[in-house]
MARNU-553896 format. One record per atom (N, C-alpha, C): x, y, z. Coordinates in steps of 0.1 Angstrom, whole numbers, padded with zeros to 4 digits, always signed. Layout:
XYZ...
% end
This chain:
+1708+1364-1194+1712+1377-1189+1699+1386-1187+1690+1385-1197+1678+1394-1196+1670+1391-1184+1670+1379-1179+1662+1376-1167+1664+1386-1156+1676+1391-1154+1678+1399-1143+1671+1413-1144+1667+1417-1156+1661+1430-1157+1646+1429-1162+1642+1418-1168+1628+1417-1172+1619+1412-1161+1625+1405-1151+1617+1401-1139+1618+1411-1128+1609+1410-1118+1609+1418-1107+1621+1413-1098+1626+1422-1090+1637+1419-1080+1632+1421-1066+1639+1416-1057+1636+1419-1043+1641+1433-1040+1634+1441-1033+1638+1454-1029+1650+1453-1020+1659+1462-1021+1669+1464-1011+1662+1470-0999+1667+1469-0987+1661+1474-0975+1672+1481-0966+1668+1491-0960+1676+1497-0949+1667+1496-0937+1672+1489-0927+1663+1486-0915+1669+1492-0902+1661+1498-0894+1664+1504-0882+1657+1496-0871+1664+1489-0862+1658+1481-0852+1663+1486-0838+1653+1487-0829+1656+1491-0816+1649+1481-0806+1657+1477-0796+1652+1467-0786+1655+1472-0772+1645+1471-0764+1648+1475-0749+1643+1463-0741+1650+1459-0731+1647+1448-0723+1650+1451-0708+1642+1444-0700+1645+1445-0685+1657+1436-0681+1659+1436-0668+1671+1428-0663+1669+1413-0666+1657+1408-0668+1655+1394-0671+1655+1391-0685+1657+1401-0694+1657+1399-0708+1644+1399-0715+1634+1404-0708+1620+1405-0714+1619+1418-0720+1615+1418-0733+1614+1430-0741+1603+1440-0735+1607+1452-0734+1598+1463-0730+1595+1472-0741+1604+1473-0751+1602+1481-0762+1608+1474-0775+1601+1477-0786+1605+1470-0799+1602+1480-0810+1613+1483-0817+1611+1492-0829+1617+1485-0841+1609+1485-0852+1614+1480-0865+1609+1489-0876+1618+1496-0882+1614+1505-0893+1623+1502-0905+1617+1503-0917+1625+1500-0929+1622+1510-0940+1632+1511-0948+1631+1519-0961+1633+1509-0972+1624+1509-0982+1624+1500-0993+1623+1509-1006+1624+1502-1018+1623+1510-1030+1613+1504-1040+1608+1512-1049+1601+1506-1061+1599+1518-1071+1595+1514-1083+1592+1524-1093+1580+1533-1089+1579+1545-1094+1569+1554-1090+1555+1549-1091+1552+1541-1102+1539+1537-1105+1535+1523-1099+1544+1517-1091+1542+1504-1086+1535+1505-1072+1525+1496-1070+1518+1496-1057+1524+1487-1047+1532+1477-1051+1539+1468-1042+1550+1474-1034+1551+1471-1022+1563+1475-1014+1566+1463-1005+1579+1460-1003+1583+1449-0995+1578+1450-0981+1570+1441-0976+1564+1443-0962+1574+1438-0951+1584+1445-0950+1596+1441-0942+1592+1437-0927+1583+1445-0921+1581+1443-0907+1569+1434-0905+1564+1426-0915+1553+1418-0914+1554+1408-0902+1565+1401-0900+1567+1392-0890+1569+1398-0876+1574+1410-0876+1577+1417-0863+1564+1421-0855+1553+1422-0862+1541+1425-0856+1536+1415-0845+1540+1402-0847+1535+1392-0838+1546+1383-0832+1559+1386-0836+1570+1377-0832+1572+1376-0817+1573+1388-0811+1577+1389-0797+1568+1398-0789+1566+1396-0776+1558+1405-0768+1567+1417-0764+1561+1428-0764+1567+1441-0760+1556+1451-0759+1555+1458-0747+1544+1467-0745+1546+1480-0754+1558+1484-0756+1560+1497-0764+1565+1493-0778+1559+1497-0788+1562+1492-0802+1561+1503-0812+1570+1503-0822+1570+1512-0833+1574+1505-0845+1565+1503-0855+1569+1496-0867+1564+1504-0879+1571+1504-0890+1567+1511-0902+1576+1508-0913+1571+1511-0925+1579+1510-0938+1577+1522-0946+1588+1528-0951+1587+1539-0960+1592+1534-0974+1587+1541-0985+1591+1537-0998+1598+1548-1006+1610+1545-1011+1617+1554-1019+1613+1551-1034+1609+1561-1041+1605+1560-1055+1618+1562-1064+1623+1551-1070+1635+1552-1077+1633+1545-1091+1643+1548-1100+1641+1542-1113+1651+1531-1115+1647+1519-1111+1654+1506-1113+1643+1496-1118+1648+1484-1120+1638+1474-1124+1628+1473-1112+1615+1469-1115+1605+1469-1105+1608+1459-1094+1605+1462-1082+1606+1453-1071+1592+1446-1069+1593+1433-1066+1581+1425-1064+1583+1414-1054+1573+1405-1053+1574+1394-1043+1585+1384-1047+1593+1381-1037+1603+1370-1039+1601+1362-1026+1605+1349-1027+1602+1339-1017+1601+1345-1003+1590+1344-0996+1587+1350-0983+1588+1365-0983+1580+1372-0991+1580+1386-0990+1579+1391-0976+1587+1401-0972+1586+1407-0959+1595+1399-0949+1591+1388-0944+1598+1381-0934+1612+1376-0938+1614+1373-0951+1627+1368-0955+1638+1378-0952+1635+1391-0954+1645+1401-0951+1643+1407-0937+1630+1408-0933+1628+1414-0920+1632+1406-0909+1629+1393-0909+1633+1384-0898+1648+1383-0898+1654+1383-0910+1669+1382-0910+1675+1393-0902+1672+1405-0904+1678+1416-0897+1673+1416-0882+1661+1414-0880+1656+1414-0866+1662+1403-0857+1664+1391-0863+1670+1381-0855+1685+1383-0853+1692+1390-0861+1706+1395-0858+1705+1404-0847+1696+1413-0846+1695+1423-0835+1692+1415-0822+1683+1405-0823+1680+1397-0811+1693+1390-0806+1702+1386-0815+1714+1380-0811+1723+1390-0804+1723+1402-0809+1731+1412-0802+1726+1415-0789+1713+1416-0787+1707+1418-0774+1710+1407-0764+1710+1394-0769+1714+1383-0761+1728+1385-0755+1737+1389-0764+1751+1391-0759+1752+1402-0749+1745+1413-0752+1745+1425-0742+1739+1421-0729+1728+1413-0729+1721+1409-0717+1728+1397-0710+1737+1391-0716+1743+1379-0710+1733+1367-0709+1724+1366-0719+1714+1355-0719+1716+1347-0731+1715+1334-0730+1716+1325-0741+1706+1329-0752+1710+1329-0764+1701+1333-0775+1688+1325-0776+1688+1312-0773+1676+1304-0773+1667+1309-0762+1673+1310-0750+1665+1314-0738+1659+1328-0740+1666+1337-0746+1661+1350-0748+1648+1350-0756+1648+1341-0766+1636+1340-0774+1624+1333-0767+1628+1323-0759+1618+1316-0751+1611+1326-0741+1619+1335-0736+1613+1344-0726+1604+1355-0732+1604+1356-0745+1597+1367-0751+1586+1362-0760+1582+1349-0759+1571+1344-0767+1558+1350-0762+1550+1356-0771+1538+1362-0766+1527+1351-0764+1518+1354-0754+1507+1344-0752+1495+1348-0761+1495+1359-0768+1485+1364-0777+1491+1374-0787+1485+1377-0797+1490+1387-0807+1493+1400-0799+1505+1404-0799+1509+1416-0791+1502+1429-0795+1497+1430-0807+1491+1442-0811+1475+1442-0812+1470+1431-0817+1455+1430-0818+1449+1424-0806+1457+1416-0798+1451+1409-0787+1444+1396-0791+1444+1392-0803+1438+1380-0808+1446+1368-0803+1439+1357-0800+1447+1345-0797+1453+1339-0809+1464+1332-0808+1470+1325-0819+1462+1312-0822+1460+1309-0835+1453+1297-0838+1461+1285-0833+1474+1286-0833+1483+1276-0827+1496+1283-0826+1505+1279-0817+1518+1285-0815+1528+1275-0810+1537+1271-0818+1547+1261-0814+1561+1265-0816+1564+1278-0813+1577+1283-0814+1586+1277-0803+1580+1276-0791+1588+1270-0780+1592+1256-0783+1583+1248-0789+1587+1234-0792+1598+1234-0803+1596+1243-0813+1606+1243-0824+1620+1247-0819+1620+1257-0810+1633+1261-0804+1640+1250-0796+1632+1244-0787+1638+1233-0779+1641+1221-0787+1633+1217-0796+1636+1205-0805+1648+1208-0813+1649+1220-0819+1661+1223-0827+1674+1224-0819+1673+1230-0807+1685+1231-0799+1690+1218-0795+1681+1209-0791+1686+1196-0786+1692+1188-0798+1685+1188-0809+1691+1180-0821+1704+1186-0826+1706+1199-0825+1718+1205-0830+1730+1204-0820+1727+1201-0807+1737+1201-0797+1741+1215-0792+1731+1224-0791+1733+1238-0787+1739+1239-0773+1735+1230-0764+1740+1231-0750+1755+1230-0749+1762+1224-0759+1776+1223-0758+1784+1235-0762+1776+1246-0766+1782+1258-0772+1789+1266-0761+1801+1272-0763+1807+1282-0755+1801+1295-0758+1795+1302-0749+1788+1314-0752+1796+1325-0758+1809+1326-0754+1818+1337-0758+1822+1335-0773+1822+1346-0781+1827+1345-0794+1842+1343-0796+1846+1338-0807+1860+1337-0811+1868+1328-0801+1863+1317-0798+1869+1307-0789+1875+1295-0795+1870+1291-0807+1874+1279-0813+1881+1281-0827+1894+1276-0828+1901+1279-0840+1907+1266-0845+1906+1263-0858+1912+1252-0865+1920+1257-0876+1933+1258-0874+1942+1263-0884+1939+1278-0886+1936+1281-0899+1932+1295-0902+1917+1298-0900+1910+1288-0895+1895+1289-0895+1890+1291-0881+1883+1302-0878+1875+1303-0866+1862+1296-0868+1857+1289-0858+1845+1281-0859+1835+1285-0849+1822+1288-0852+1812+1292-0843+1798+1287-0847+1789+1289-0838+1775+1285-0841+1766+1297-0838+1755+1297-0845+1745+1307-0843+1731+1302-0846+1721+1309-0841+1707+1305-0843+1698+1317-0845+1686+1314-0850+1676+1324-0852+1662+1318-0852+1652+1325-0848+1638+1320-0849+1633+1323-0863+1622+1316-0866+1616+1318-0879+1601+1321-0877+1596+1331-0885+1582+1335-0884+1577+1337-0898+1565+1333-0900+1559+1336-0913+1543+1336-0912+1537+1346-0918+1522+1346-0918+1517+1334-0925+1505+1330-0922+1498+1319-0928+1485+1324-0934+1481+1319-0946+1469+1323-0952+1463+1312-0961+1450+1313-0962+1443+1304-0971+1435+1313-0981+1435+1310-0994+1428+1318-1003+1418+1310-1011+1410+1316-1019+1400+1309-1027+1406+1299-1037+1400+1288-1038+1405+1278-1047+1394+1268-1050+1395+1261-1062+1385+1251-1066+1393+1239-1071+1386+1228-1071+1391+1215-1077+1379+1206-1080+1382+1197-1089+1372+1187-1092+1378+1173-1093+1371+1163-1088+1375+1149-1088+1365+1141-1096+1369+1133-1105+1360+1124-1112+1364+1109-1108+1355+1102-1102+1357+1088-1099+1352+1080-1110+1361+1072-1116+1357+1063-1127+1360+1049-1124+1358+1040-1133+1361+1026-1131+1376+1024-1131+1384+1033-1137+1398+1031-1136+1405+1038-1124+1397+1045-1117+1403+1052-1105+1397+1066-1104+1406+1076-1100+1401+1089-1098+1410+1099-1105+1405+1110-1110+1412+1120-1117+1410+1133-1110+1420+1140-1105+1419+1153-1098+1423+1164-1108+1415+1174-1109+1418+1185-1118+1417+1199-1112+1426+1207-1115+1426+1221-1111+1436+1229-1119+1434+1242-1121+1444+1249-1129+1456+1253-1121+1456+1249-1108+1468+1250-1099+1481+1246-1106+1492+1253-1103+1505+1249-1109+1513+1241-1100+1522+1234-1105+1533+1227-1097+1546+1231-1102+1553+1239-1094+1566+1245-1098+1578+1236-1092+1574+1224-1089+1584+1215-1083+1583+1214-1068+1571+1219-1063+1569+1219-1048+1561+1207-1043+1556+1199-1052+1549+1187-1048+1534+1187-1049+1529+1196-1057+1514+1197-1058+1508+1184-1063+1514+1179-1074+1509+1166-1080+1508+1155-1069+1519+1154-1062+1520+1143-1052+1509+1145-1041+1509+1157-1035+1500+1160-1024+1485+1158-1027+1481+1164-1039+1467+1163-1043+1463+1149-1045+1472+1141-1051+1470+1127-1053+1468+1119-1040+1476+1123-1031+1475+1116-1017+1462+1119-1011+1458+1132-1011+1445+1136-1005+1434+1128-1011+1433+1128-1024+1422+1121-1031+1422+1106-1028+1434+1101-1029+1436+1086-1027+1431+1082-1012+1436+1090-1003+1432+1087-0989+1417+1088-0986+1411+1098-0992+1396+1100-0990+1388+1089-0997+1393+1084-1009+1385+1075-1017+1390+1061-1016+1400+1058-1008+1404+1045-1005+1411+1039-1018+1418+1047-1025+1425+1042-1037+1440+1043-1036+1447+1033-1041+1462+1034-1041+1466+1045-1051+1478+1050-1049+1483+1062-1057+1484+1059-1072+1486+1046-1075+1486+1043-1090+1473+1043-1096+1462+1045-1088+1449+1046-1094+1443+1061-1093+1452+1070-1090+1448+1084-1089+1458+1092-1098+1452+1099-1107+1460+1108-1116+1456+1123-1113+1466+1131-1114+1464+1146-1111+1467+1154-1124+1458+1162-1128+1460+1170-1140+1459+1185-1135+1470+1192-1138+1470+1206-1133+1474+1215-1145+1473+1228-1143+1478+1238-1152+1471+1241-1164+1458+1237-1165+1450+1239-1177+1439+1249-1173+1437+1260-1180+1427+1270-1177+1413+1265-1179+1411+1253-1185+1398+1247-1186+1394+1241-1173+1403+1239-1164+1400+1232-1151+1396+1243-1141+1390+1238-1130+1386+1248-1119+1397+1256-1114+1395+1269-1111+1406+1277-1107+1412+1274-1094+1425+1271-1093+1431+1268-1080+1437+1281-1075+1445+1279-1064+1450+1291-1057+1463+1296-1064+1470+1288-1072+1483+1292-1077+1494+1288-1067+1506+1290-1071+1518+1286-1063+1525+1297-1056+1518+1306-1049+1525+1317-1042+1521+1317-1028+1528+1325-1020+1524+1328-1006+1523+1316-0997+1529+1305-1000+1528+1292-0992+1514+1288-0990+1505+1292-0999+1491+1288-0997+1486+1277-1006+1494+1271-1015+1490+1262-1025+1484+1249-1019+1492+1242-1010+1488+1230-1005+1475+1231-0996+1475+1241-0987+1464+1243-0978+1451+1248-0986+1453+1256-0996+1441+1262-1003+1436+1252-1013+1443+1249-1023+1438+1240-1033+1437+1226-1028+1446+1222-1018+1445+1209-1012+1432+1208-1004+1427+1218-0998+1414+1218-0991+1403+1217-1001+1404+1223-1013+1394+1222-1024+1394+1207-1028+1405+1201-1030+1406+1186-1033+1399+1178-1022+1401+1181-1010+1395+1174-0999+1380+1176-0999+1375+1188-1002+1361+1190-1003+1354+1182-1014+1362+1182-1026+1357+1174-1037+1356+1159-1034+1366+1154-1027+1366+1140-1022+1354+1137-1013+1352+1147-1004+1341+1145-0994+1327+1144-1001+1326+1153-1012+1313+1152-1019+1311+1139-1026+1322+1133-1031+1320+1120-1037+1317+1109-1026+1323+1110-1015+1320+1101-1004+1305+1102-1000+1300+1114-0999+1286+1115-0996+1277+1109-1007+1281+1110-1019+1273+1104-1030+1273+1089-1029+1285+1084-1026+1287+1069-1025+1278+1064-1013+1279+1072-1002+1271+1068-0990+1256+1068-0993+1252+1078-1001+1238+1078-1005+1234+1066-1013+1242+1062-1022+1239+1050-1030+1239+1037-1022+1246+1037-1011+1247+1025-1002+1236+1026-0991+1230+1038-0989+1220+1040-0979+1225+1041-0965+1237+1048-0964+1243+1050-0951+1248+1064-0949+1251+1068-0937+1257+1081-0935+1272+1080-0939+1277+1092-0944+1291+1092-0948+1301+1088-0937+1298+1092-0925+1306+1089-0913+1307+1074-0911+1297+1066-0915+1297+1052-0913+1304+1044-0924+1308+1052-0935+1314+1045-0947+1329+1045-0946+1335+1033-0949+1349+1031-0950+1352+1028-0965+1362+1036-0970+1366+1033-0984+1381+1028-0983+1383+1016-0988+1397+1010-0986+1399+1000-0998+1411+1001-1004+1415+0991-1014+1404+0990-1025+1398+1001-1029+1389+1001-1040+1375+0996-1036+1373+0994-1023+1360+0989-1018+1353+0999-1009+1339+0999-1010+1331+1006-1001+1326+0997-0990+1329+1000-0978+1326+0990-0967+1316+0997-0958+1305+0990-0955+1294+0995-0947+1288+0983-0940+1287+0983-0927+1282+0972-0919+1289+0960-0924+1283+0949-0928+1290+0937-0933+1291+0937-0948+1288+0948-0955+1288+0948-0969+1302+0953-0974+1307+0947-0984+1320+0951-0991+1317+0952-1006+1315+0964-1011+1311+0966-1025+1322+0973-1033+1326+0967-1044+1336+0974-1052+1331+0988-1057+1340+0998-1057+1335+1011-1061+1329+1011-1075+1334+1002-1084+1329+1002-1098+1314+0998-1098+1310+0990-1088+1296+0986-1088+1286+0998-1084+1292+1009-1078+1284+1020-1074+1283+1031-1084+1291+1030-1095+1292+1041-1104+1280+1042-1114+1273+1031-1116+1261+1032-1125+1266+1033-1139+1260+1043-1146+1263+1045-1160+1274+1055-1163+1280+1061-1153+1290+1070-1156+1298+1074-1143+1308+1083-1144+1316+1086-1133+1308+1094-1122+1313+1095-1110+1308+1103-1100+1318+1115-1098+1312+1127-1099+1320+1139-1099+1318+1146-1085+1329+1151-1080+1329+1160-1068+1336+1173-1071+1330+1184-1066+1335+1197-1068+1338+1203-1054+1350+1208-1053+1354+1215-1040+1357+1229-1043+1352+1238-1034+1354+1252-1035+1356+1258-1021+1368+1262-1019+1371+1268-1005+1373+1283-1006+1367+1290-0997+1368+1304-0996+1372+1308-0982+1380+1318-0980+1384+1323-0967+1372+1327-0959+1371+1323-0947+1360+1327-0938+1365+1339-0929+1360+1339-0917+1363+1350-0907+1374+1346-0897+1382+1335-0901+1392+1331-0891+1402+1342-0889+1406+1350-0899+1416+1360-0898+1411+1371-0888+1398+1372-0887+1393+1383-0878+1392+1378-0864+1393+1365-0862+1392+1360-0848+1405+1355-0842+1415+1350-0851+1427+1345-0845+1439+1350-0854+1451+1350-0849+1463+1352-0856+1469+1339-0861+1470+1337-0874+1475+1324-0879+1490+1327-0884+1499+1318-0880+1513+1320-0884+1520+1306-0883+1531+1306-0889+1540+1294-0887+1553+1298-0881+1560+1289-0874+1571+1292-0866+1582+1282-0869+1594+1285-0865+1605+1276-0866+1618+1282-0860+1629+1274-0861+1642+1278-0855+1653+1272-0864+1663+1281-0867+1674+1277-0875+1687+1277-0866+1695+1267-0869+1708+1266-0862+1719+1263-0872+1730+1270-0871+1741+1269-0881+1755+1268-0874+1764+1261-0880+1778+1261-0877+1786+1266-0889+1794+1276-0886+1801+1283-0897+1816+1285-0894+1824+1283-0904+1838+1285-0902+1842+1298-0910+1850+1307-0904+1854+1319-0910+1869+1319-0911+1875+1322-0923+1889+1322-0925+1895+1335-0919+1905+1334-0911+1911+1345-0904+1919+1353-0914+1923+1347-0925+1932+1354-0934+1924+1360-0946+1915+1353-0951+1907+1357-0963+1894+1363-0960+1888+1360-0948+1875+1364-0945+1864+1356-0951+1867+1345-0958+1857+1336-0964+1849+1329-0953+1836+1328-0955+1827+1321-0946+1822+1308-0953+1823+1297-0945+1818+1284-0950+1808+1278-0940+1796+1275-0945+1786+1269-0936+1790+1254-0935+1792+1249-0923+1795+1235-0921+1783+1226-0919+1773+1231-0912+1761+1223-0910+1750+1233-0907+1738+1229-0910+1726+1236-0907+1715+1227-0903+1706+1232-0894+1695+1224-0889+1683+1234-0887+1672+1229-0892+1659+1237-0890+1649+1229-0884+1641+1235-0875+1630+1228-0868+1617+1237-0871+1607+1231-0877+1596+1239-0882+1582+1234-0877+1574+1244-0874+1560+1241-0870+1551+1247-0880+1544+1239-0888+1536+1244-0899+1523+1236-0900+1517+1233-0889+1505+1225-0889+1508+1211-0893+1498+1204-0898+1499+1190-0902+1508+1189-0915+1518+1182-0914+1527+1180-0926+1521+1170-0935+1516+1174-0947+1509+1165-0956+1518+1154-0962+1531+1158-0965+1540+1149-0971+1554+1153-0966+1560+1145-0957+1573+1149-0951+1584+1151-0962+1583+1143-0972+1594+1144-0982+1594+1157-0990+1582+1161-0995+1581+1173-1002+1582+1185-0993+1578+1184-0981+1579+1195-0971+1594+1197-0968+1601+1186-0966+1615+1187-0963+1623+1194-0974+1619+1190-0986+1625+1196-0998+1623+1211-0999+1611+1215-0995+1608+1229-0995+1617+1237-0984+1619+1230-0973+1627+1236-0962+1642+1237-0967+1646+1226-0974+1660+1227-0979+1662+1239-0988+1652+1241-0997+1653+1252-1006+1654+1266-0999+1646+1267-0989+1646+1280-0981+1659+1282-0974+1664+1271-0968+1677+1272-0960+1689+1275-0970+1689+1269-0982+1699+1272-0991+1698+1286-0996+1686+1291-0998+1685+1305-1002+1690+1314-0990+1688+1310-0978+1693+1317-0967+1709+1318-0967+1715+1307-0971+1730+1308-0973+1734+1318-0983+1726+1319-0994+1729+1329-1004+1727+1343-0999+1716+1345-0992+1713+1358-0986+1724+1363-0977+1728+1354-0969+1738+1357-0958+1752+1359-0964+1756+1351-0974+1770+1351-0978+1774+1355-0992+1765+1354-1001+1769+1356-1015+1760+1365-1024+1747+1365-1022+1738+1371-1032+1737+1386-1031+1739+1393-1041+1738+1408-1041+1737+1413-1055+1726+1421-1058+1725+1428-1070+1732+1441-1069+1740+1444-1080+1746+1457-1081+1740+1466-1092+1736+1478-1089+1730+1486-1099+1739+1498-1103+1738+1501-1115+1745+1513-1120+1738+1525-1115+1745+1534-1108+1739+1545-1102+1735+1556-1112+1740+1555-1124+1737+1564-1135+1723+1562-1141+1720+1549-1144+1708+1546-1151+1699+1535-1145+1704+1529-1134+1696+1519-1126+1697+1505-1132+1705+1503-1142+1706+1490-1148+1714+1480-1139+1711+1467-1140+1718+1458-1132+1732+1455-1138+1742+1457-1130+1756+1455-1135+1760+1440-1136+1757+1433-1125+1761+1419-1124+1750+1410-1129+1746+1411-1141+1734+1404-1146+1737+1391-1152+1745+1383-1146+1748+1369-1150+1753+1361-1138+1754+1348-1140+1757+1340-1128+1772+1340-1125+1780+1347-1133+1794+1350-1130+1795+1361-1120+1786+1371-1121+1787+1382-1111+1777+1381-1100+1766+1373-1102+1757+1372-1091+1759+1357-1086+1763+1356-1074+1768+1344-1069+1757+1336-1061+1753+1325-1066+1743+1316-1060+1751+1305-1052+1745+1301-1041+1751+1289-1035+1750+1277-1044+1761+1270-1045+1762+1258-1053+1765+1246-1044+1766+1234-1049+1767+1222-1041+1779+1224-1031+1790+1230-1036+1802+1231-1027+1799+1240-1015+1789+1249-1016+1786+1259-1006+1776+1254-0996+1769+1242-0999+1758+1238-0991+1762+1225-0983+1761+1226-0970+1765+1214-0962+1753+1205-0961+1754+1194-0954+1742+1186-0951+1732+1194-0943+1719+1193-0947+1709+1201-0940+1700+1191-0933+1697+1194-0921+1689+1186-0912+1676+1193-0909+1665+1187-0912+1652+1193-0911+1643+1184-0901+1637+1191-0891+1628+1184-0882+1614+1192-0882+1604+1184-0880+1590+1190-0879+1584+1188-0866+1578+1199-0861+1571+1198-0848+1557+1192-0851+1553+1183-0842+1540+1177-0844+1529+1188-0840+1520+1191-0850+1511+1202-0848+1498+1199-0856+1487+1203-0850+1474+1203-0858+1468+1217-0855+1463+1223-0865+1457+1236-0863+1443+1236-0870+1432+1235-0862+1419+1234-0866+1414+1247-0874+1420+1258-0870+1416+1271-0877+1422+1271-0891+1431+1263-0895+1437+1263-0908+1429+1256-0918+1419+1249-0914+1411+1241-0924+1409+1227-0919+1401+1220-0927+1398+1206-0923+1410+1197-0923+1420+1200-0930+1433+1192-0930+1443+1196-0920+1440+1207-0913+1448+1212-0902+1463+1216-0907+1464+1218-0920+1477+1221-0925+1480+1236-0928+1492+1240-0927+1496+1254-0930+1507+1254-0940+1510+1266-0945+1520+1267-0956+1534+1265-0950+1543+1260-0958+1557+1258-0953+1567+1262-0963+1563+1265-0976+1573+1268-0986+1582+1279-0983+1577+1290-0976+1585+1302-0974+1591+1302-0960+1585+1294-0951+1590+1295-0937+1605+1292-0936+1610+1282-0945+1624+1278-0944+1634+1288-0946+1631+1299-0954+1641+1310-0956+1641+1320-0945+1629+1321-0938+1628+1332-0927+1637+1329-0916+1647+1337-0914+1657+1335-0903+1669+1327-0906+1669+1320-0918+1680+1311-0921+1693+1319-0922+1692+1330-0929+1704+1339-0931+1709+1344-0918+1700+1348-0909+1703+1353-0896+1711+1343-0887+1707+1330-0888+1715+1320-0880+1729+1320-0885+1731+1321-0898+1745+1320-0904+1753+1333-0900+1746+1345-0901+1753+1357-0897+1757+1357-0882+1748+1352-0874+1751+1351-0860+1762+1341-0857+1763+1330-0865+1774+1321-0864+1787+1327-0869+1787+1336-0879+1799+1343-0883+1804+1351-0872+1795+1358-0865+1800+1366-0854+1805+1357-0842+1798+1347-0839+1803+1338-0828+1816+1332-0832+1818+1329-0844+1831+1323-0848+1843+1333-0848+1840+1344-0854+1852+1353-0856+1851+1367-0849+1840+1370-0843+1838+1383-0837+1835+1394-0847+1832+1390-0860+1829+1400-0870+1813+1401-0871+1808+1413-0867+1794+1415-0869+1791+1423-0881+1786+1416-0891+1784+1422-0905+1769+1426-0906+1766+1439-0908+1753+1444-0909+1749+1448-0924+1759+1449-0932+1757+1452-0946+1758+1439-0954+1747+1433-0959+1747+1420-0965+1749+1420-0980+1755+1409-0985+1759+1397-0978+1773+1399-0972+1776+1389-0963+1788+1390-0955+1799+1384-0964+1803+1391-0974+1814+1387-0983+1827+1389-0976+1838+1382-0981+1851+1383-0974+1856+1397-0971+1854+1406-0980+1859+1420-0977+1852+1426-0966+1839+1424-0965+1831+1429-0953+1835+1422-0940+1837+1409-0941+1841+1402-0929+1854+1407-0924+1864+1408-0933+1877+1413-0929+1876+1427-0923+1868+1435-0928+1867+1449-0923+1861+1449-0909+1853+1438-0906+1846+1438-0893+1853+1429-0883+1864+1423-0887+1872+1414-0877+1878+1423-0866+1879+1418-0854+1886+1425-0843+1900+1426-0847+1906+1437-0842+1920+1439-0844+1929+1428-0839
% end
């Protein structure tokens, strides 16, 4: 119970979105303003409009965030700060615009993809939103959709589909790692954490691939402050930042091995525990001498952010049933298509996307903190009053990845994916609620009482 009040919360938001488009559905004006809250002494504020700065092209723009200083538990970063809530509201507004303009929601987004950062004029380091939208739409069967809402009913249930785009900033931060190559294999060390996101697996893969060792000969040790400082597990920067440090450490070892063989690193092949150069095949143990070979990797952000806009993109599709009597919403299926640079491990990346999509179900339909207006305490501070999506609420989730390489993201060409999966997931569900039942819910979550209140007469 205490967790609800001793940890930071996500700020509530009040968002004002304005969209203007020409007859072809191309945006001419874009407004996104938000009101958020925090304690008087806190510096953090939810960056609600973070994704709206680069999501769509529009010549006339007004974006901003205001902060209300209130006395509740402190607001802080929660998965995908900014875009998780900002993209959700904005993509609902885009769905409304699509309906008013008589344009398919996927097509509306395709028509408004910018060819450069709409505000700074910087080129994108890579941009695969179009591919994500088209790949997702085809896999989901979007073309079979009847555009009009409230057309399909099964007993008491109205059934509809909705979609939303996904946007998330990408960043690399300072990180270090060390690899020791011994006669038993390789040991990767960093104080980086693994909170279930796959750091152990990915770092072991990177080191094993570089040094030609099978995974059973690579061990990964994390979370010890005696180890080189990693990036930590926030901001979707863990794999790309600390992973790049691991890559640099492995490359340093490769150069040392090449020096002992008398060849250039580019001419050296490491495979199955062997160093191969010209016609020579030397076991790695024979090159170690009297002790292990150590490699140290240290990555620091350069000037990429000054030259290009780095971001990740995606598209969510959902089918939802809404009960005409009770207002209950049930997600029947969900599909996500994501572009996040080189996918280092499809299994761990897919798991990350599953987590974000499930959180989107909670954001759209069930999760809501209630505060006592007298003293700011959380009223529903247990899992009986705060409703998380459980197995019965989560349908089969389908995840697809767009083939992408981004040289600006680092030598591994990988970007963050942990938070992209939640961005826009809730919007796809809310748009499907509207398409199914005609109920447009703007006060989240779309609980049965709010759906009933919004149902057409």
